[in-house]
C-alpha positions in Angstrom: 127.8 137.4 155.4 131.1 137.8 155.4 131.5 134.2 153.5 134.6 132.6 155.5 137.1 130.0 155.0 137.9 129.1 158.3 141.5 130.1 158.9 142.6 131.7 156.2 145.9 133.7 156.9 145.9 137.3 155.8 149.3 138.8 156.9 148.9 142.5 158.9 152.0 144.4 158.4 152.1 147.9 160.0 154.8 149.3 162.2 152.6 151.1 165.1 151.7 148.3 167.4 148.2 149.1 168.6 147.5 149.6 164.9 148.6 146.6 164.5 146.8 144.1 167.5 143.2 145.7 166.3 143.3 145.2 163.0 144.8 141.8 164.0 142.1 140.7 166.7 138.9 142.6 164.2 140.3 139.9 161.9 140.7 137.0 164.0 136.9 138.0 165.2 136.1 137.7 162.0 137.3 134.3 161.2 140.2 134.9 159.6 144.4 133.5 160.9 146.0 136.9 161.3 150.0 136.9 160.9 151.4 140.7 162.3 155.1 141.5 161.9 155.9 144.8 162.5 158.3 145.6 160.1 159.3 144.9 156.8 162.0 142.4 157.2 159.3 140.2 158.9 156.8 141.2 156.3 158.6 139.8 153.9 160.0 136.6 155.8 156.3 135.8 156.9 155.0 136.4 153.5 157.3 133.3 152.3 156.9 131.3 155.1 153.6 131.2 155.7 151.7 131.5 153.3 148.9 134.4 153.1 145.7 134.9 151.0 146.1 138.5 151.5 148.7 140.8 152.9 147.6 144.2 154.5 150.2 145.8 154.2 150.9 149.8 155.2 153.4 151.9 153.2 155.6 153.6 156.0 156.1 149.9 157.6 159.9 150.2 158.7 163.2 149.6 157.8 162.1 148.4 154.1 159.6 150.4 152.5 156.5 148.9 151.3 157.1 148.7 147.5 160.7 146.9 148.7 158.9 144.3 150.4 156.3 143.8 147.2 159.6 143.6 145.1 161.3 141.6 146.6 158.2 139.0 146.9 157.7 139.8 142.7 161.0 138.0 141.8 160.0 135.3 143.9 158.6 133.7 141.0 158.8 130.0 143.0 156.1 131.0 145.8 152.6 131.8 144.9 151.8 135.2 146.3 148.5 136.2 147.6 146.5 139.5 147.0 148.0 142.5 148.8 146.2 145.3 150.2 148.1 148.8 150.3 147.2 151.2 153.3 148.6 154.2 154.1 148.0 157.3 155.2 148.8 159.2 152.3 148.3 157.2 149.9 148.3 159.6 146.1 147.8 158.5 142.8 151.9 158.4 142.7 152.3 155.6 145.2 148.8 153.7 143.7 150.1 153.1 140.5 154.0 152.2 142.0 151.2 149.6 143.8 149.5 148.5 141.0 152.5 147.7 138.9 153.5 145.9 142.1 150.2 143.8 142.1 148.4 145.7 144.4 145.3 144.9 144.3 143.2 147.4 146.1 144.0 150.1 148.3 142.5 151.9 151.7 143.9 155.4 153.1 143.6 155.5 156.8 142.4 156.1 159.4 139.9 152.6 158.7 138.1 151.2 161.4 138.4 147.2 161.6 134.7 146.9 160.1 135.7 148.3 157.7 139.0 146.4 156.7 137.4 142.9 157.5 134.5 144.1 154.9 137.4 145.3 152.3 139.2 142.2 152.2 136.1 139.8 152.7 135.3 141.2 149.1 138.8 141.1 148.4 139.4 137.2 148.9 135.2 135.9 147.6 135.4 134.6 144.7 135.0 135.4 141.4 131.7 135.5 139.8 130.5 134.3 136.5 130.5 136.7 134.0 127.0 138.9 133.7 124.8 137.7 131.3 124.3 140.2 128.4 122.6 144.0 128.9 118.6 143.4 129.1 119.4 139.3 129.1 116.6 138.4 131.4 117.7 137.6 134.4 120.1 140.4 134.1 121.3 142.1 137.4 124.0 144.3 135.4 122.7 148.4 136.7 121.1 150.9 133.5 123.2 152.0 131.1 125.0 155.7 132.6 124.1 154.6 136.5 126.7 153.1 138.5 125.8 149.8 140.8 125.3 151.2 144.0 127.7 148.2 145.6 130.7 148.8 143.5 134.3 148.9 145.1 137.3 151.1 144.2 140.1 148.0 142.8 143.4 148.9 141.9 
């Protein structure tokens, strides 16, 4: 079960109205307070004013590129910045590397379901777990050497 702090602000920035509304509804139903922006400048203004815990930023946002939005957020050191989830139809290695340099925490390739987004947001906002005990120690939850954890997720 996803333990959500009631009212946690999530900013969704996508120029496609239908996608934006679907994601906003899914996040609201999951207990988040979803904010919506249809352009880069609107996303930047809302990020500054509302201070969301996480921003879902579409690579193809209009009026400003997603990278320009992230660079502007990075330059403003006077305000704390939430995590960034970069989404897009064309997320290649170059976009992922550039996003990582600008503070992107994770990426999702479109199309994805609202349920997948809610799951990813939940994982990103989950408080950090204490450091695992050394492999082989009593109570260790580390997978055997050479085997990936079945619950591993790809984050940057």
